[in-house]
C-alpha positions in Angstrom: -63.8 88.4 -102.9 -60.3 88.8 -104.2 -60.3 89.4 -108.0 -56.6 88.6 -108.3 -55.6 85.2 -109.7 -54.1 82.5 -107.5 -51.2 81.7 -109.9 -48.7 84.0 -111.7 -48.1 81.7 -114.8 -49.5 78.3 -115.6 -48.9 75.5 -118.0 -52.0 73.3 -118.2 -51.4 69.8 -119.5 -54.4 68.1 -121.1 -53.9 64.4 -120.1 -56.9 63.3 -122.2 -55.2 64.8 -125.3 -51.9 63.1 -124.3 -53.6 59.7 -124.0 -55.4 60.3 -127.3 -52.2 61.1 -129.0 -50.6 58.0 -127.6 -53.4 55.9 -129.0 -53.2 57.5 -132.4 -49.5 57.0 -132.7 -49.7 53.4 -131.5 -52.5 52.8 -134.0 -50.4 53.9 -137.0 -47.4 51.7 -136.0 -47.2 48.7 -138.3 -46.8 45.2 -136.9 -44.1 43.2 -138.7 -43.8 40.4 -136.2 -45.9 38.4 -133.7 -45.7 41.2 -131.2 -46.7 44.8 -131.9 -43.8 47.3 -131.3 -43.6 48.7 -127.8 -44.1 52.4 -127.4 -41.1 54.1 -125.7 -42.4 57.5 -124.4 -39.7 60.1 -124.4 -40.1 62.1 -121.2 -36.6 63.7 -121.0 -36.3 67.4 -120.0 -39.2 67.2 -117.6 -41.4 65.6 -120.3 -40.5 68.3 -122.9 -41.4 71.0 -120.4 -44.8 69.5 -119.6 -43.9 68.1 -116.2 -43.1 64.4 -115.8 -45.2 64.3 -112.6 -48.2 64.9 -114.8 -47.2 63.1 -118.0 -45.8 59.8 -116.7 -48.9 58.8 -114.6 -51.2 59.6 -117.5 -49.2 57.5 -119.9 -48.8 54.7 -117.5 -52.6 54.7 -117.0 -53.0 54.4 -120.7 -50.8 51.3 -120.8 -47.4 52.8 -121.7 -44.7 51.0 -119.6 -41.5 52.1 -121.3 -39.9 55.5 -120.9 -36.8 57.2 -122.2 -34.9 60.0 -120.5 -31.6 61.8 -120.9 -30.0 61.7 -117.5 -29.9 59.5 -114.4 -31.6 62.1 -112.3 -34.5 62.2 -114.8 -34.6 58.4 -114.7 -34.8 58.3 -110.9 -37.6 60.9 -111.0 -39.6 58.7 -113.4 -38.8 55.6 -111.4 -40.5 57.2 -108.3 -43.7 57.6 -110.4 -43.6 54.3 -112.3 -41.9 51.7 -110.1 -42.4 48.8 -112.5 -41.6 50.6 -115.8 -38.7 50.0 -118.1 -36.6 53.2 -118.2 -33.8 53.9 -120.7 -31.2 56.6 -120.2 -30.4 57.9 -123.7 -27.5 60.0 -122.7 -24.3 59.9 -120.7 -24.2 58.6 -117.1 -20.9 58.6 -115.2 -19.7 55.0 -114.8 -19.2 55.7 -111.1 -23.0 55.6 -110.8 -23.2 51.9 -111.8 -24.6 51.0 -108.5 -27.4 53.5 -108.9 -28.2 52.1 -112.4 -28.4 48.6 -110.9 -30.3 49.5 -107.8 -32.9 51.5 -109.8 -33.1 48.8 -112.5 -32.3 51.3 -115.2 -31.3 50.6 -118.8 -28.1 52.6 -119.7 -26.9 53.5 -123.2 -23.5 52.2 -124.1 -21.9 54.2 -126.9 -18.2 53.2 -127.1 -15.9 50.4 -126.1 -14.0 52.7 -123.7 -17.2 53.7 -122.0 -18.3 50.1 -121.8 -15.1 49.1 -120.2 -15.3 51.8 -117.5 -18.9 51.0 -116.8 -18.0 47.3 -116.6 -15.1 48.0 -114.1 -17.4 50.1 -111.9 -20.1 47.5 -112.1 -17.8 44.7 -111.1 -16.4 46.8 -108.2 -19.9 47.1 -106.9 -20.7 43.5 -107.5 -23.7 44.4 -109.6 -25.0 44.0 -113.1 -26.3 46.8 -115.4 -28.7 46.4 -118.3 -27.5 48.2 -121.3 -28.6 49.2 -124.8 -25.9 49.5 -127.5 -26.2 52.7 -129.4 -25.2 52.7 -133.1 -24.4 56.1 -134.6 -27.0 56.8 -137.3 -25.1 59.7 -138.8 -25.4 62.3 -136.0 -21.7 62.1 -134.9 -23.1 62.4 -131.4 -23.2 59.3 -129.3 -22.8 55.8 -130.7 -20.5 53.1 -132.1 -19.6 53.5 -135.7 -21.8 50.9 -137.5 -18.7 49.4 -139.1 -16.9 48.9 -135.8 -18.5 45.4 -135.3 -15.5 44.1 -133.3 -15.8 46.9 -130.8 -19.5 46.4 -130.5 -19.2 42.7 -129.9 -16.4 43.3 -127.4 -18.6 45.7 -125.4 -21.5 43.3 -125.5 -19.4 40.6 -123.8 -17.9 42.6 -120.9 -18.6 41.3 -117.4 -21.2 43.1 -115.4 -23.0 44.4 -118.5 -26.2 42.8 -119.6 -27.0 43.8 -123.2 -30.8 43.9 -123.6 -31.2 46.4 -126.4 -29.7 48.0 -129.5 -30.8 51.2 -131.1 -29.9 54.1 -133.4 -31.2 57.7 -134.1 -31.7 59.3 -137.5 -30.6 62.9 -138.1 -32.7 63.6 -141.2 -35.9 61.5 -140.7 -38.0 64.7 -141.1 -36.4 65.6 -144.4 -34.4 63.0 -146.3 -35.8 59.5 -146.6 -32.8 58.3 -148.6 -30.3 59.2 -145.9 -32.6 57.7 -143.3 -33.0 54.4 -145.3 -29.2 54.1 -145.7 -28.7 54.7 -141.9 -31.4 52.1 -141.2 -29.7 49.6 -143.5 -26.4 50.0 -141.7 -28.1 49.6 -138.3 -29.9 46.4 -139.4 -26.5 44.9 -140.5 -25.2 45.5 -136.9 -28.3 44.2 -135.4 -28.3 41.0 -137.5 -24.5 40.4 -136.9 -25.1 40.5 -133.2 -28.0 38.2 -133.5 -25.8 35.7 -135.4 -23.3 35.9 -132.5 -25.9 35.0 -130.0 -27.2 38.4 -129.0 -30.9 38.7 -129.7 -31.6 42.2 -128.6 -34.6 44.5 -128.3 -34.2 46.9 -131.2 -35.5 50.4 -131.8 -34.7 53.0 -134.5 -37.7 55.2 -135.2 -38.5 58.3 -133.3 -41.6 60.5 -134.0 -40.5 61.6 -137.5 -39.4 58.2 -138.8 -42.5 56.5 -137.3 -44.7 58.8 -139.4 -42.7 58.9 -142.6 -40.9 55.5 -142.8 -43.1 53.0 -140.9 -40.7 50.2 -142.0 -38.2 51.5 -139.4 -40.6 50.3 -136.6 -38.8 47.4 -135.0 -39.3 46.0 -131.5 -39.9 49.5 -130.2 -40.7 53.1 -131.3 -39.6 56.1 -129.4 -42.3 58.8 -129.5 -41.4 62.3 -128.3 -42.6 65.5 -129.9 -45.6 63.9 -131.6 -46.8 62.5 -128.3 -47.2 66.0 -127.1 -49.4 66.8 -130.1 -46.7 68.5 -132.3 -45.9 66.4 -135.2 -42.3 67.0 -136.6 -43.5 66.1 -140.1 -46.8 66.5 -142.0 -49.4 64.0 -141.0 -53.1 63.3 -141.2 -53.3 62.2 -137.6 -55.5 64.5 -135.6 -52.9 65.1 -132.9 -53.8 67.7 -130.3 -51.3 70.0 -128.6 -51.2 69.0 -125.0 -49.8 72.1 -123.2 -51.4 75.5 -122.9 -49.2 78.3 -121.3 -51.1 81.2 -119.8 -50.5 84.2 -117.5 -53.0 86.7 -116.0 -53.1 90.4 -116.1 -52.3 91.6 -112.6 -52.1 95.4 -113.0 -53.5 97.9 -115.5 -52.0 101.4 -116.0 -54.1 104.2 -117.7 -51.4 106.5 -119.1 -51.3 109.5 -121.3 -49.8 109.8 -124.8 -46.0 110.0 -124.7 -45.5 107.6 -121.8 -42.4 105.4 -122.0 -42.9 101.7 -121.0 -40.4 99.2 -119.8 -36.6 99.0 -119.6 -35.0 101.7 -121.7 -38.3 103.3 -122.6 -38.2 101.7 -126.0 -42.0 101.7 -126.3 -43.7 105.1 -126.1 -47.4 105.4 -126.1 -48.8 107.2 -129.2 -52.2 107.9 -127.6 -53.8 107.7 -124.1 -53.2 104.0 -123.4 -54.1 101.1 -121.2 -51.0 99.1 -120.3 -51.4 95.7 -118.7 -48.7 93.8 -116.7 -48.4 90.0 -116.9 -46.3 88.1 -114.3 -44.3 86.1 -116.9 -41.0 86.9 -118.5 -37.9 85.4 -120.1 -37.0 83.4 -117.0 -40.4 81.7 -117.5 -39.7 80.8 -121.1 -40.9 83.9 -123.1 -37.8 84.9 -125.1 -36.9 88.6 -125.2 -37.1 88.4 -129.0 -40.7 87.5 -128.7 -41.6 91.2 -129.0 -39.9 91.7 -132.3 -40.6 88.2 -133.8 -44.2 87.6 -132.7 -45.2 91.0 -131.4 -48.6 90.3 -129.9 -50.3 88.0 -127.5 -53.8 86.4 -127.6 -55.9 87.3 -124.5 -59.3 86.2 -123.5 -61.8 88.7 -122.1 -65.6 88.9 -121.9 -65.9 85.7 -123.9 -64.0 87.1 -126.8 -60.4 86.9 -128.1 -58.2 89.9 -128.5 -54.6 90.3 -129.8 -52.6 92.8 -127.7 -49.2 94.1 -128.8 -46.2 93.6 -126.5 -45.4 97.0 -125.0 -41.7 97.5 -124.1 -38.9 95.0 -123.5 -39.8 91.7 -122.0 -38.4 91.5 -118.4 -37.0 88.6 -116.5 -40.2 88.0 -114.6 -42.8 90.2 -116.2 -44.0 91.8 -119.5 -46.4 94.5 -120.5 -49.2 94.6 -123.2 -50.9 97.4 -124.8 -54.6 96.7 -124.0 -56.0 100.0 -125.3 -59.5 99.7 -126.7 -60.0 96.2 -125.2 -62.3 95.3 -122.3 -59.4 93.3 -120.6 -59.5 93.5 -116.8 -57.2 92.2 -114.0 -57.5 88.4 -113.9 -58.0 87.9 -117.6 -55.4 85.5 -119.0 -53.1 85.8 -122.0 -52.3 82.6 -124.0 -48.8 81.9 -125.3 -47.5 79.4 -128.0 -50.9 78.5 -129.4 -50.0 76.8 -131.5 -46.3 76.3 -130.6 -45.3 75.5 -134.1 -46.3 79.0 -135.4 -44.6 80.7 -132.5 -41.4 78.7 -133.1 -41.4 79.5 -136.8 -41.8 83.2 -136.0 -39.0 83.1 -133.5 -36.7 81.3 -135.8 -36.4 78.2 -133.6 -38.1 74.8 -133.0 -41.0 73.7 -130.8 -38.6 71.7 -128.7 -36.7 74.8 -127.5 -39.8 76.7 -126.6 -41.4 73.8 -124.7 -38.3 72.8 -122.8 -37.6 76.5 -122.1 -40.7 76.9 -119.9 -39.3 77.7 -116.5 -39.5 75.5 -113.4 -41.4 78.2 -111.5 -44.3 78.0 -114.0 -47.0 76.0 -112.3 -47.9 72.8 -114.1 -51.5 71.6 -113.7 -53.5 68.9 -115.3 -56.8 68.9 -117.0 -58.7 66.0 -118.6 -60.7 67.9 -121.2 -62.0 65.6 -123.9 -63.5 66.6 -127.3 
């Protein structure tokens, strides 16, 4: 029997944890009207690196029927998995793709009058109609109408070929400054209510993960859940969310080397004793940053039913890395675990969980498990 593993690096997605997180987040969303707010699952960037082919079916099975992405390609990918879902593109789509938006029944963000006019012209040229959500800038200076530009917002809403169905905003400081967020929310509500008085009763959404947990009053017709859905709350919470993804890689070779042996590019690591050096088939092209060695320094690895922490030996390569396994019983086939938990790894690396998760490379195998606790 071959003792070598069948996969070089693997991201395991726990769909049971994902569905449990969804239920927890929906359970804490307040209900201010006759209908409970719809959950909009944010699955952009390949479902935050988890793999939309695994995440979207699990969420659909759990009753989620509204998804948000960043690009038209992502939207089409989700459409193939969830033919009857509502799908909102949060980012820019070239107006020339108006026929694709219409054909795939996608909701497109409209963020300026100029963009709305071009999208309208392209839509008319194709003889189609596109559903749009009007984006109001919540203070990001990213995409969105200025909240005081009501004349432009109304003009965009009345252009031919565009069917306004939604209005939304995004908060820049929901994880830190409630006063700034409340002020942005107030400005958004003024826009929303003005449009309503002008005959546009639109599906409204403002809260993402952080605001939904810190300012529940920002829950309107819908709530966009992203990072928290994957078990990583962006703010402190008592909800027992579970991290959905586990990233692992196996040991595929072990070198027994004498004291004074250089390891890796540049020989920056030199053994100080007779050592056992293990090679893992995962590197910075797979999502393990080169600075991982200096900032985190060691990797958790499972062997003989126990957990060991092995120092990184030498510079991390594009496709591989080495560990110092001296005085451990680790053998070929034993697996190292990364980013567990991802919040701690992100803090050590001076970054955020979003960057680590979305940085997991495409060649890392995504697999699903349904492990319940």
